[in-house]
All heavy atoms as an XYZ file, in Angstrom:
938
protein
N      29.505    232.805      1.083
C      30.360    233.640      0.266
C      31.215    232.704     -0.651
O      31.672    231.665     -0.236
C      31.335    234.430      1.197
C      31.221    235.924      1.089
S      32.621    236.764      1.703
C      31.896    237.576      3.093
N      31.347    233.217     -1.850
C      32.157    232.346     -2.783
C      33.665    232.620     -2.527
O      34.053    233.677     -1.930
C      31.861    232.759     -4.192
O      32.318    234.086     -4.489
C      30.347    232.624     -4.507
N      34.481    231.669     -2.973
C      35.900    231.865     -2.776
C      36.453    233.107     -3.494
O      37.344    233.795     -3.096
C      36.673    230.627     -3.274
C      36.626    229.532     -2.259
O      36.307    229.709     -1.055
N      36.841    228.281     -2.725
N      35.861    233.422     -4.664
C      36.214    234.626     -5.426
C      35.982    235.896     -4.640
O      36.874    236.802     -4.555
C      35.501    234.721     -6.720
C      35.902    233.687     -7.743
C      35.041    233.707     -8.971
N      34.580    234.971     -9.293
C      34.192    235.471    -10.501
N      34.285    234.617    -11.499
N      33.800    236.636    -10.642
N      34.823    235.915     -3.968
C      34.495    237.128     -3.156
C      35.384    237.166     -1.889
O      35.837    238.270     -1.492
C      33.032    237.054     -2.784
C      32.515    238.292     -2.008
C      32.766    239.579     -2.769
C      31.023    238.150     -1.744
N      35.677    236.083     -1.347
C      36.515    236.024     -0.144
C      37.960    236.518     -0.504
O      38.584    237.346      0.208
C      36.563    234.614      0.490
C      35.264    234.272      1.114
C      37.713    234.539      1.542
C      35.104    232.818      1.530
N      38.448    235.998     -1.666
C      39.768    236.455     -2.161
C      39.815    237.929     -2.414
O      40.774    238.621     -2.015
C      40.230    235.608     -3.375
N      38.845    238.440     -3.063
C      38.723    239.854     -3.411
C      38.664    240.764     -2.146
O      39.297    241.738     -2.024
C      37.599    240.169     -4.305
N      37.897    240.268     -1.177
C      37.761    241.012      0.090
C      39.026    241.035      0.855
O      39.495    242.072      1.367
C      36.643    240.390      0.953
O      35.450    240.383      0.216
C      36.443    241.146      2.299
N      39.742    239.879      0.930
C      41.022    239.833      1.573
C      42.078    240.735      0.903
O      42.812    241.444      1.609
N      42.060    240.696     -0.407
C      42.941    241.589     -1.174
C      42.696    243.013     -0.872
O      43.521    243.941     -0.683
C      42.837    241.263     -2.676
C      44.008    241.658     -3.485
C      43.856    241.246     -4.963
N      42.740    241.972     -5.613
C      41.659    241.407     -6.058
N      41.482    240.128     -5.997
N      40.766    242.126     -6.614
N      41.404    243.427     -0.829
C      40.927    244.796     -0.554
C      41.372    245.263      0.782
O      41.793    246.401      1.028
C      39.455    244.957     -0.810
N      41.239    244.359      1.796
C      41.620    244.671      3.147
C      43.123    244.914      3.268
O      43.572    245.842      3.916
C      41.148    243.628      4.138
C      39.617    243.504      4.325
C      39.320    242.257      5.139
C      39.086    244.738      4.926
N      43.906    244.094      2.648
C      45.328    244.334      2.615
C      45.696    245.596      1.914
O      46.500    246.419      2.333
C      46.091    243.116      1.956
C      46.186    241.919      2.806
C      46.607    240.712      1.954
C      47.203    242.096      3.959
N      45.063    245.897      0.781
C      45.303    247.132     -0.009
C      44.934    248.344      0.861
O      45.694    249.329      0.785
C      44.505    247.106     -1.277
N      43.849    248.264      1.567
C      43.430    249.442      2.405
C      44.485    249.837      3.360
O      44.703    251.029      3.601
C      42.071    249.084      3.093
N      45.126    248.899      3.968
C      46.223    249.190      4.907
C      47.252    250.024      4.335
O      47.718    251.074      4.861
C      46.814    247.854      5.468
C      48.011    248.007      6.371
C      47.588    248.557      7.733
C      48.691    246.678      6.548
N      47.716    249.682      3.101
C      48.799    250.463      2.451
C      48.304    251.769      1.913
O      48.991    252.754      2.013
C      49.375    249.566      1.308
C      50.151    248.405      1.806
C      49.601    247.179      1.931
C      51.445    248.555      2.347
C      50.276    246.096      2.504
C      52.183    247.518      2.869
C      51.560    246.248      2.949
N      47.090    251.852      1.409
C      46.539    253.060      0.890
C      46.367    254.122      1.971
O      46.778    255.211      1.873
C      45.204    252.812      0.174
C      45.302    252.164     -1.180
C      43.915    251.727     -1.661
C      45.981    253.159     -2.158
N      45.806    253.675      3.129
C      45.552    254.625      4.292
C      46.876    255.061      4.808
O      47.093    256.246      5.098
C      44.748    253.899      5.354
C      43.298    253.699      4.879
C      44.776    254.683      6.706
C      42.469    252.742      5.764
N      47.862    254.143      4.896
C      49.191    254.504      5.399
C      49.859    255.490      4.491
O      50.429    256.552      4.906
C      50.053    253.247      5.608
O      51.306    253.616      6.104
N      49.846    255.255      3.168
C      50.524    256.091      2.214
C      49.867    257.458      2.139
O      50.547    258.503      2.114
N      48.537    257.434      2.075
C      47.801    258.737      1.975
C      48.004    259.620      3.266
O      48.100    260.795      3.178
C      46.322    258.481      1.729
C      45.992    257.905      0.344
C      44.555    257.525      0.212
C      46.417    258.887     -0.748
N      48.074    258.982      4.432
C      48.308    259.739      5.644
C      49.709    260.387      5.622
O      49.905    261.431      6.190
C      48.124    258.834      6.924
O      49.169    257.931      7.056
N      50.681    259.725      5.004
C      52.015    260.277      4.866
C      52.057    261.526      3.976
O      52.946    262.357      4.139
C      52.988    259.233      4.401
C      53.344    258.157      5.441
C      54.185    257.078      4.830
C      54.698    256.010      5.796
N      53.534    255.184      6.294
N      51.143    261.595      3.000
C      51.092    262.736      2.144
C      50.833    263.993      2.947
O      51.411    265.120      2.639
C      49.986    262.560      1.115
C      50.265    261.762     -0.095
C      49.004    261.633     -0.969
C      51.434    262.335     -0.936
N      50.018    263.936      3.924
C      49.690    265.095      4.799
C      50.688    265.370      5.892
O      50.563    266.334      6.635
N      51.714    264.554      5.992
C      52.734    264.650      7.078
C      54.142    264.466      6.530
O      54.899    263.738      7.099
C      52.413    263.666      8.191
N      54.418    265.133      5.457
C      55.751    264.892      4.798
C      56.891    265.259      5.745
O      57.814    264.450      5.825
C      55.802    265.765      3.517
N      56.867    266.345      6.367
C      58.011    266.769      7.237
C      58.148    265.791      8.365
O      59.331    265.354      8.668
C      57.771    268.215      7.727
N      57.106    265.442      9.054
C      57.187    264.516     10.213
C      57.647    263.144      9.749
O      58.500    262.535     10.446
N      57.133    262.674      8.590
C      57.552    261.330      8.137
C      58.984    261.327      7.713
O      59.716    260.328      8.077
C      56.618    260.905      6.983
O      55.266    260.963      7.393
C      56.942    259.510      6.490
N      59.399    262.401      7.038
C      60.797    262.428      6.584
C      61.699    262.502      7.839
O      62.777    261.857      7.918
C      61.056    263.662      5.690
O      60.128    263.523      4.597
C      62.456    263.710      5.163
N      61.328    263.258      8.840
C      62.136    263.329     10.121
C      62.164    261.928     10.822
O      63.232    261.552     11.360
C      61.537    264.430     11.034
N      61.077    261.247     10.799
C      61.057    259.891     11.398
C      61.920    258.933     10.654
O      62.706    258.211     11.275
C      59.594    259.399     11.431
C      59.387    258.080     12.101
C      59.798    257.870     13.403
C      58.803    257.040     11.466
C      59.642    256.636     14.054
C      58.585    255.794     12.123
C      58.992    255.604     13.379
O      58.814    254.398     14.014
N      61.970    259.049      9.360
C      62.844    258.225      8.526
C      64.295    258.531      8.820
O      65.116    257.629      9.053
C      62.564    258.418      7.013
C      61.202    257.775      6.673
C      63.653    257.755      6.138
C      60.610    258.183      5.315
N      64.610    259.800      8.925
C      65.976    260.200      9.308
C      66.381    259.771     10.655
O      67.521    259.335     10.901
C      66.103    261.775      9.172
N      65.435    259.756     11.599
C      65.757    259.351     12.988
C      66.063    257.843     13.116
O      66.761    257.462     14.003
C      64.599    259.673     13.946
O      63.513    258.790     13.747
N      65.658    257.100     12.091
C      65.935    255.656     12.018
C      67.340    255.452     11.423
O      67.853    254.299     11.300
C      64.872    254.908     11.223
N      68.007    256.543     10.988
C      69.354    256.440     10.470
C      69.396    256.083      8.952
O      70.452    255.717      8.485
N      68.297    256.123      8.262
C      68.273    255.813      6.860
C      68.897    256.969      6.043
O      68.590    258.185      6.324
C      66.883    255.470      6.364
C      66.214    254.260      6.936
C      64.808    254.154      6.436
C      67.007    253.074      6.542
N      69.691    256.659      5.010
C      70.193    257.784      4.183
C      69.171    258.336      3.305
O      68.182    257.651      3.008
C      71.301    257.044      3.331
C      70.879    255.594      3.293
C      70.103    255.389      4.622
N      69.301    259.572      2.805
C      68.416    260.216      1.869
C      66.960    260.079      2.270
O      66.149    259.582      1.539
C      68.645    259.615      0.454
C      70.070    259.689     -0.048
C      70.200    258.875     -1.301
C      70.535    261.137     -0.272
N      66.584    260.644      3.474
C      65.253    260.431      3.958
C      64.134    261.005      3.005
O      63.077    260.438      2.926
C      65.238    261.202      5.255
C      66.484    261.819      5.422
C      67.433    261.394      4.379
N      64.435    262.030      2.236
C      63.446    262.559      1.302
C      63.203    261.599      0.158
O      62.054    261.412     -0.255
C      63.894    263.909      0.720
O      63.932    264.871      1.688
N      64.218    260.888     -0.316
C      64.106    259.921     -1.324
C      63.379    258.688     -0.807
O      62.517    258.103     -1.453
C      65.492    259.535     -1.890
C      65.495    258.521     -3.015
C      64.716    259.085     -4.241
C      66.920    258.230     -3.440
N      63.719    258.246      0.413
C      63.022    257.119      1.035
C      61.559    257.451      1.226
O      60.649    256.584      1.024
C      63.711    256.757      2.378
C      62.855    255.662      3.118
C      65.096    256.285      2.122
N      61.234    258.693      1.638
C      59.826    259.108      1.779
C      59.129    259.010      0.422
O      58.016    258.421      0.350
C      59.783    260.530      2.283
C      58.457    261.239      2.230
C      57.458    260.832      3.145
C      58.116    262.197      1.239
C      56.224    261.392      3.061
C      56.886    262.717      1.209
C      55.922    262.408      2.133
O      54.682    262.972      2.109
N      59.676    259.506     -0.639
C      59.108    259.434     -1.952
C      58.844    257.948     -2.401
O      57.807    257.602     -2.893
C      59.866    260.180     -2.993
N      59.873    257.107     -2.204
C      59.783    255.745     -2.521
C      58.687    255.075     -1.708
O      57.939    254.151     -2.250
C      61.142    255.043     -2.340
N      58.616    255.450     -0.462
C      57.583    254.821      0.448
C      56.132    255.170     -0.127
O      55.312    254.340     -0.134
C      57.729    255.359      1.888
O      59.001    254.915      2.308
C      56.607    254.818      2.762
N      55.963    256.379     -0.508
C      54.667    256.847     -1.107
C      54.328    255.964     -2.351
O      53.208    255.521     -2.474
C      54.673    258.268     -1.461
C      54.681    259.275     -0.285
C      54.754    260.716     -0.834
C      53.544    259.119      0.644
N      55.321    255.791     -3.202
C      55.100    255.023     -4.432
C      54.746    253.588     -4.065
O      53.764    253.043     -4.686
C      56.318    255.046     -5.371
C      56.253    254.070     -6.479
C      56.525    256.478     -5.873
N      55.462    252.979     -3.170
C      55.190    251.605     -2.758
C      53.832    251.440     -2.125
O      53.027    250.558     -2.448
C      56.340    251.038     -1.881
C      55.924    249.712     -1.295
C      57.611    250.950     -2.657
N      53.587    252.300     -1.119
C      52.316    252.160     -0.386
C      51.045    252.542     -1.197
O      50.141    251.727     -1.278
C      52.325    252.989      0.929
C      53.294    252.381      1.937
C      53.279    253.101      3.252
O      52.790    254.235      3.371
O      53.680    252.469      4.235
N      51.117    253.721     -1.859
C      49.883    254.160     -2.583
C      49.837    253.369     -3.932
O      48.749    252.784     -4.245
C      49.953    255.627     -2.877
C      49.826    256.334     -1.485
C      48.774    256.030     -3.770
C      50.112    257.860     -1.611
N      50.940    253.289     -4.653
C      50.913    252.537     -5.931
C      50.640    251.092     -5.720
O      49.810    250.476     -6.398
N      51.367    250.458     -4.734
C      51.170    249.073     -4.461
C      49.787    248.730     -3.976
O      49.130    247.790     -4.346
N      49.277    249.662     -3.117
C      47.905    249.491     -2.648
C      46.837    249.548     -3.712
O      45.904    248.733     -3.743
N      47.034    250.457     -4.647
C      46.027    250.547     -5.773
C      46.147    249.355     -6.698
O      45.109    248.832     -7.148
C      46.298    251.821     -6.568
C      45.967    253.135     -5.887
C      46.456    254.355     -6.728
C      44.417    253.281     -5.695
N      47.390    248.900     -6.960
C      47.541    247.712     -7.822
C      46.976    246.479     -7.137
O      46.337    245.631     -7.813
C      48.989    247.504     -8.176
C      49.614    248.550     -9.142
C      51.109    248.355     -9.212
C      48.947    248.462    -10.511
N      47.187    246.377     -5.868
C      46.628    245.213     -5.136
C      45.135    245.276     -5.080
O      44.446    244.255     -5.359
C      47.210    245.238     -3.689
C      47.267    243.940     -2.941
C      48.209    243.004     -3.669
C      47.798    244.209     -1.507
N      44.578    246.457     -4.936
C      43.135    246.617     -4.884
C      42.492    246.172     -6.227
O      41.534    245.533     -6.338
C      42.726    248.045     -4.558
C      41.244    248.367     -4.474
C      40.643    247.583     -3.341
C      41.055    249.862     -4.226
N      43.184    246.605     -7.343
C      42.646    246.275     -8.647
C      42.991    244.881     -9.060
O      42.379    244.293     -9.987
C      43.275    247.229     -9.715
N      43.915    244.195     -8.334
C      44.293    242.875     -8.684
C      45.123    242.836     -9.970
O      44.909    241.945    -10.826
N      45.987    243.780    -10.123
C      46.814    243.860    -11.338
C      48.245    243.590    -10.978
O      48.784    244.236    -10.093
C      46.707    245.239    -11.968
C      47.469    245.339    -13.263
C      47.018    244.722    -14.402
C      48.599    246.110    -13.327
C      47.746    244.811    -15.627
C      49.404    246.205    -14.480
C      48.947    245.541    -15.641
N      48.880    242.622    -11.681
C      50.222    242.211    -11.373
C      50.349    241.787     -9.880
O      51.293    242.176     -9.195
C      51.217    243.301    -11.706
C      51.323    243.547    -13.198
C      51.850    242.394    -14.004
O      52.874    241.757    -13.601
N      51.257    242.084    -15.110
N      49.308    241.130     -9.415
C      49.153    240.855     -7.986
C      50.341    240.102     -7.345
O      50.854    240.484     -6.293
C      47.878    240.029     -7.755
O      46.817    240.815     -8.270
C      47.660    239.823     -6.301
N      50.857    239.126     -8.030
C      51.969    238.266     -7.418
C      53.207    239.138     -7.194
O      53.722    239.158     -6.049
C      52.241    237.065     -8.310
C      51.135    235.978     -8.245
C      51.333    234.966     -9.200
N      50.219    234.039     -9.331
C      50.159    232.787     -8.887
N      51.226    232.258     -8.399
N      49.066    232.077     -9.042
N      53.717    239.843     -8.186
C      54.947    240.630     -7.954
C      54.653    241.789     -6.975
O      55.498    242.158     -6.163
C      55.392    241.162     -9.268
C      54.270    240.972    -10.189
C      53.427    239.844     -9.618
N      53.499    242.401     -7.021
C      53.143    243.486     -6.099
C      53.097    243.022     -4.713
O      53.619    243.655     -3.734
C      51.828    244.216     -6.567
C      51.324    245.160     -5.510
C      52.062    244.960     -7.894
N      52.454    241.849     -4.478
C      52.347    241.311     -3.138
C      53.678    240.942     -2.604
O      53.982    241.171     -1.384
C      51.411    240.068     -3.138
N      54.542    240.449     -3.443
C      55.937    240.105     -2.999
C      56.648    241.393     -2.609
O      57.328    241.409     -1.612
C      56.675    239.345     -4.148
C      58.029    238.780     -3.736
C      57.934    237.855     -2.585
C      58.612    238.073     -4.936
N      56.547    242.427     -3.402
C      57.210    243.679     -3.098
C      56.682    244.268     -1.792
O      57.473    244.675     -0.922
C      56.981    244.732     -4.223
C      57.409    246.157     -3.941
C      58.957    246.262     -3.901
C      56.906    247.071     -4.995
N      55.357    244.300     -1.611
C      54.787    244.777     -0.363
C      55.199    243.920      0.826
O      55.424    244.475      1.936
C      53.273    244.843     -0.525
C      52.746    245.988     -1.437
C      51.273    245.820     -1.661
C      53.085    247.325     -0.902
N      55.346    242.660      0.647
C      55.783    241.762      1.759
C      57.265    242.115      2.152
O      57.509    242.285      3.362
C      55.735    240.324      1.380
N      58.117    242.329      1.199
C      59.463    242.674      1.536
C      59.504    244.080      2.118
O      60.240    244.274      3.106
C      60.333    242.733      0.255
C      60.571    241.334     -0.401
C      61.246    241.483     -1.784
C      61.404    240.522      0.531
N      58.692    245.001      1.663
C      58.665    246.356      2.244
C      58.165    246.327      3.674
O      58.707    246.981      4.541
C      57.696    247.210      1.356
C      57.387    248.592      1.920
C      58.206    249.628      1.741
C      56.178    248.761      2.683
C      57.990    250.860      2.223
C      55.932    250.014      3.208
C      56.791    251.066      2.974
N      57.180    245.453      3.895
C      56.603    245.353      5.243
C      57.544    244.739      6.240
O      57.671    245.250      7.387
C      55.274    244.565      5.218
O      54.393    245.221      4.295
C      54.608    244.416      6.535
N      58.327    243.745      5.881
C      59.276    243.183      6.699
C      60.444    244.180      6.947
O      60.892    244.375      8.096
C      59.890    241.877      6.119
C      61.152    241.365      6.898
C      58.790    240.778      6.124
N      60.869    244.864      5.944
C      61.917    245.915      6.108
C      61.456    247.049      7.023
O      62.169    247.398      7.918
C      62.271    246.511      4.742
N      60.196    247.506      6.925
C      59.686    248.521      7.787
C      59.672    248.007      9.250
O      60.023    248.759     10.183
C      58.276    248.903      7.357
N      59.302    246.736      9.387
C      59.328    246.223     10.794
C      60.723    246.142     11.385
O      60.883    246.539     12.493
N      61.627    245.709     10.593
C      63.035    245.641     11.048
C      63.586    247.002     11.292
O      64.349    247.195     12.265
C      63.881    244.905     10.038
C      63.654    243.367      9.872
C      64.394    242.857      8.682
C      64.010    242.640     11.141
N      63.309    247.941     10.496
C      63.893    249.349     10.612
C      63.213    250.199     11.677
O      63.852    251.058     12.340
C      63.872    250.024      9.290
C      64.804    249.428      8.235
C      64.481    250.012      6.859
C      66.300    249.675      8.596
N      61.879    250.042     11.850
C      61.137    250.979     12.674
C      60.521    250.398     13.857
O      60.024    251.129     14.752
C      60.074    251.657     11.876
C      60.715    252.529     10.701
C      60.697    252.099      9.431
C      61.241    253.766     10.991
C      61.274    252.831      8.420
C      61.785    254.571      9.992
C      61.825    254.058      8.678
N      60.413    249.092     13.993
C      59.788    248.461     15.134
C      60.700    247.346     15.730
O      60.261    246.258     16.021
C      58.450    247.797     14.735
C      57.505    248.750     14.021
N      57.033    249.872     14.723
C      56.975    248.822     12.805
C      56.271    250.562     13.869
N      56.215    249.898     12.732
N      61.931    247.675     15.937
C      62.936    246.719     16.357
C      63.307    246.833     17.805
O      64.223    246.182     18.242
C      64.216    246.787     15.501
C      64.765    248.186     15.470
O      64.481    249.028     16.375
N      65.631    248.527     14.489
N      62.597    247.668     18.595
C      62.912    247.776     20.025
C      61.981    246.749     20.727
O      60.889    247.144     21.245
C      62.625    249.217     20.476
C      62.894    249.357     21.944
O      63.309    248.447     22.615
N      62.515    250.552     22.462
N      62.515    245.543     20.859
C      61.631    244.512     21.412
C      61.474    244.610     22.962
O      60.593    243.947     23.537
C      62.140    243.143     21.080
C      62.132    242.864     19.536
C      63.324    242.679     18.870
C      60.942    242.868     18.906
C      63.288    242.450     17.528
C      60.902    242.661     17.551
C      62.017    242.459     16.816
N      62.211    245.526     23.585
C      62.025    245.779     24.992
C      60.765    246.573     25.198
O      60.163    246.519     26.275
C      63.216    246.546     25.524
N      60.268    247.266     24.203
C      58.978    247.966     24.164
C      57.922    247.076     23.605
O      57.860    246.707     22.466
C      59.164    249.280     23.331
C      57.865    250.097     23.260
O      56.807    249.632     23.638
O      57.982    251.285     22.822
N      56.995    246.708     24.474
C      55.981    245.743     24.060
C      55.204    246.223     22.866
O      54.825    245.445     21.966
C      55.017    245.405     25.247
C      54.013    244.360     24.904
C      53.053    244.004     26.038
O      52.981    244.737     27.027
N      52.328    242.969     25.886
N      54.862    247.497     22.868
C      54.105    248.075     21.758
C      54.911    247.892     20.397
O      54.323    247.508     19.406
C      53.833    249.561     21.967
C      52.887    250.160     20.925
O      51.909    249.567     20.533
N      53.277    251.296     20.459
N      56.206    248.164     20.431
C      57.002    247.995     19.223
C      57.081    246.541     18.812
O      57.083    246.227     17.640
C      58.414    248.613     19.425
C      58.397    250.145     19.473
C      57.761    250.770     18.240
O      58.094    250.431     17.105
N      56.807    251.698     18.446
N      57.165    245.640     19.793
C      57.229    244.224     19.475
C      55.900    243.805     18.859
O      55.937    242.974     17.849
C      57.524    243.376     20.762
N      54.806    244.275     19.321
C      53.541    243.960     18.779
C      53.456    244.475     17.300
O      53.017    243.722     16.402
C      52.386    244.514     19.588
C      52.275    243.734     20.905
C      51.067    244.492     18.807
C      51.386    244.345     21.938
N      53.944    245.681     17.059
C      53.970    246.224     15.683
C      54.828    245.404     14.765
O      54.476    245.161     13.618
C      54.377    247.692     15.705
C      53.337    248.636     16.129
N      52.167    248.870     15.384
C      53.281    249.481     17.166
C      51.396    249.701     16.018
N      52.054    250.101     17.118
N      56.008    245.036     15.268
C      56.878    244.170     14.486
C      56.193    242.859     14.030
O      56.211    242.484     12.866
C      58.157    243.826     15.272
C      59.066    242.896     14.518
C      59.905    243.384     13.485
C      59.064    241.520     14.784
C      60.698    242.484     12.752
C      59.864    240.626     14.094
C      60.732    241.173     13.081
N      55.592    242.179     15.006
C      54.948    240.912     14.637
C      53.669    241.091     13.817
O      53.330    240.213     13.011
C      54.745    240.079     15.872
C      56.056    239.473     16.409
C      56.602    239.902     17.544
C      56.683    238.529     15.650
C      57.832    239.396     18.011
C      57.895    237.968     16.101
C      58.448    238.416     17.277
N      53.051    242.262     13.985
C      51.923    242.570     13.080
C      52.423    242.742     11.675
O      51.814    242.232     10.727
C      51.231    243.927     13.543
C      50.241    244.468     12.559
C      50.061    245.982     12.705
C      51.342    246.706     12.784
N      51.641    247.620     11.717
N      53.573    243.348     11.483
C      54.141    243.463     10.144
C      54.496    242.094      9.605
O      54.290    241.845      8.378
C      55.416    244.376     10.241
C      55.114    245.801     10.152
O      54.102    246.240     10.702
N      55.977    246.580      9.544
N      55.036    241.206     10.427
C      55.373    239.858      9.979
C      54.142    239.119      9.517
O      54.123    238.430      8.506
C      56.133    239.114     11.079
C      57.503    239.802     11.409
C      56.339    237.643     10.720
C      58.409    239.939     10.221
N      53.017    239.292     10.303
C      51.766    238.600      9.923
C      51.228    239.143      8.586
O      50.744    238.423      7.739
C      50.724    238.803     11.068
N      51.303    240.492      8.457
C      50.832    241.041      7.144
C      51.674    240.541      5.986
O      51.156    240.238      4.935
C      50.914    242.638      7.254
C      49.880    243.155      8.231
C      50.711    243.287      5.857
C      50.106    244.603      8.676
N      52.991    240.431      6.218
C      53.884    239.926      5.175
C      53.500    238.479      4.875
O      53.505    238.048      3.701
C      55.289    239.978      5.612
N      53.087    237.727      5.888
C      52.658    236.379      5.611
C      51.454    236.286      4.713
O      51.345    235.471      3.782
N      50.484    237.159      4.995
C      49.278    237.294      4.158
C      49.633    237.626      2.714
O      49.080    237.121      1.776
N      50.536    238.578      2.580
C      50.961    239.021      1.290
C      51.728    237.912      0.500
O      51.558    237.723     -0.637
C      51.882    240.268      1.389
C      51.096    241.498      1.778
C      52.103    242.589      2.289
C      50.323    242.064      0.557
N      52.488    237.158      1.264
C      53.225    236.015      0.591
C      52.260    234.988      0.166
O      52.371    234.373     -0.943
C      54.244    235.413      1.563
C      55.487    236.240      1.823
C      56.385    235.577      2.891
C      56.283    236.506      0.577
N      51.175    234.768      0.898
C      50.133    233.837      0.486
C      49.494    234.320     -0.771
O      49.261    233.586     -1.735
C      49.075    233.680      1.607
C      48.066    232.656      1.419
C      48.601    231.262      1.460
O      49.676    231.017      2.044
N      47.914    230.285      0.872
N      49.232    235.619     -0.822
C      48.695    236.208     -2.011
C      49.600    236.134     -3.222
O      49.205    235.844     -4.391
C      48.328    237.749     -1.737
C      47.457    238.461     -2.788
C      46.174    237.759     -3.063
C      47.190    239.866     -2.222
N      50.891    236.304     -2.978
C      51.880    236.128     -4.044
C      51.883    234.681     -4.538
O      52.104    234.437     -5.753
C      53.281    236.545     -3.506
N      51.633    233.753     -3.692
C      51.635    232.362     -4.112
C      50.454    231.952     -4.936
O      50.551    231.233     -5.910
C      51.714    231.468     -2.884
N      49.233    232.471     -4.599
C      48.015    232.024     -5.252
C      47.501    233.010     -6.261
O      46.649    232.697     -7.056
C      46.894    231.742     -4.202
C      47.372    230.589     -3.270
C      46.470    232.959     -3.447
N      47.960    234.233     -6.219
C      47.502    235.247     -7.164
C      46.256    235.919     -6.732
O      45.734    235.648     -5.645
N      45.719    236.767     -7.542
C      44.532    237.622     -7.149
C      43.256    236.850     -7.072
O      42.426    237.257     -6.340
C      44.404    238.721     -8.201
N      43.121    235.797     -7.814
C      41.876    235.057     -7.864
C      40.750    235.913     -8.539
O      41.088    236.683     -9.483
C      41.464    234.544     -6.476
C      42.518    233.703     -5.736
C      42.829    232.432     -6.407
O      41.918    231.690     -6.699
N      44.063    232.163     -6.608
N      39.540    235.791     -8.037
C      38.443    236.506     -8.725
C      38.400    237.978     -8.509
O      38.987    238.523     -7.648
N      37.518    238.558     -9.334
C      37.294    239.980     -9.296
C      38.579    240.813     -9.366
O      38.892    241.604     -8.480
C      36.464    240.399     -8.077
C      35.163    239.629     -7.966
C      34.959    238.692     -6.870
C      34.166    239.892     -8.811
C      33.817    238.002     -6.761
C      32.952    239.161     -8.700
C      32.782    238.221     -7.711
N      39.400    240.536    -10.354
C      40.684    241.196    -10.458
C      41.048    241.420    -11.948
O      40.497    240.706    -12.820
C      41.789    240.366     -9.812
O      42.019    239.190    -10.585
N      41.880    242.322    -12.217
C      42.375    242.553    -13.567
C      43.228    241.362    -14.042
O      43.131    240.970    -15.198
C      43.210    243.888    -13.686
C      42.316    245.120    -13.537
C      43.200    246.334    -13.519
C      41.235    245.224    -14.507
N      43.948    240.719    -13.144
C      44.699    239.578    -13.477
C      43.812    238.409    -13.955
O      44.089    237.766    -14.968
C      45.521    239.061    -12.276
C      46.684    239.993    -11.925
O      47.048    240.824    -12.753
O      47.245    239.816    -10.852
N      42.678    238.163    -13.218
C      41.778    237.085    -13.654
C      41.122    237.418    -14.948
O      40.937    236.557    -15.825
C      40.682    236.907    -12.537
N      40.811    238.711    -15.198
C      40.246    239.083    -16.444
C      41.123    238.910    -17.609
O      40.733    238.441    -18.688
C      39.797    240.604    -16.343
C      39.038    241.085    -17.510
C      38.620    242.537    -17.310
N      37.627    242.792    -18.295
C      36.521    243.426    -18.109
N      36.255    243.896    -16.923
N      35.643    243.636    -19.102
N      42.460    239.228    -17.360
C      43.441    239.004    -18.465
C      43.607    237.566    -18.818
O      43.753    237.170    -19.924
C      44.840    239.535    -18.021
C      44.978    241.030    -18.166
C      46.377    241.475    -17.830
N      46.900    240.850    -16.679
C      48.190    240.561    -16.449
N      49.091    240.873    -17.361
N      48.601    240.003    -15.318
N      43.546    236.682    -17.778
C      43.687    235.250    -18.016
C      42.481    234.692    -18.756
O      42.667    233.776    -19.616
C      43.815    234.451    -16.645
C      45.126    234.657    -15.939
C      45.128    234.026    -14.570
C      46.277    234.207    -16.797
N      41.249    235.218    -18.537
C      40.124    234.775    -19.285
C      40.120    235.221    -20.739
O      39.564    234.518    -21.577
C      38.829    235.316    -18.613
C      38.468    234.557    -17.374
C      36.945    234.840    -16.943
N      36.701    236.292    -16.863
C      36.784    237.075    -15.846
N      37.221    236.522    -14.704
N      36.486    238.330    -15.887
N      40.747    236.325    -21.024
C      40.756    236.824    -22.426
C      42.002    236.437    -23.162
O      42.031    236.691    -24.358
C      40.636    238.372    -22.409
O      41.741    238.954    -21.738
C      39.299    238.837    -21.802
N      42.943    235.781    -22.495
C      44.169    235.410    -23.160
C      43.965    234.135    -23.988
O      43.173    233.318    -23.808
C      45.317    235.194    -22.143
């Protein structure tokens, strides 16, 4: 496998996580909003809408490799915040695992923010035509 294909595959796998999560929230608006409210966040409906934009919009942008560095950074911050807000009960082993899974995902996103989209991306295409 070439490095371009490996980079594109990794980017697609990270994007899939956010797309699946965001799309699943579309079908569970009431439950998701209630879960957000149960975490004590203000304006749960607004947080729900922002979450959809970040997960679906960010996932699509990451998949396309467009504005990859800032999108990856935003998704990393979002992922750490979600871990801190929703998976902070470390006495529950399942929640601790989810928290550290979020931290690992953020690590991958920070790596992507550092190196960019690489091959098979709109970012790479823009750089070739510039």
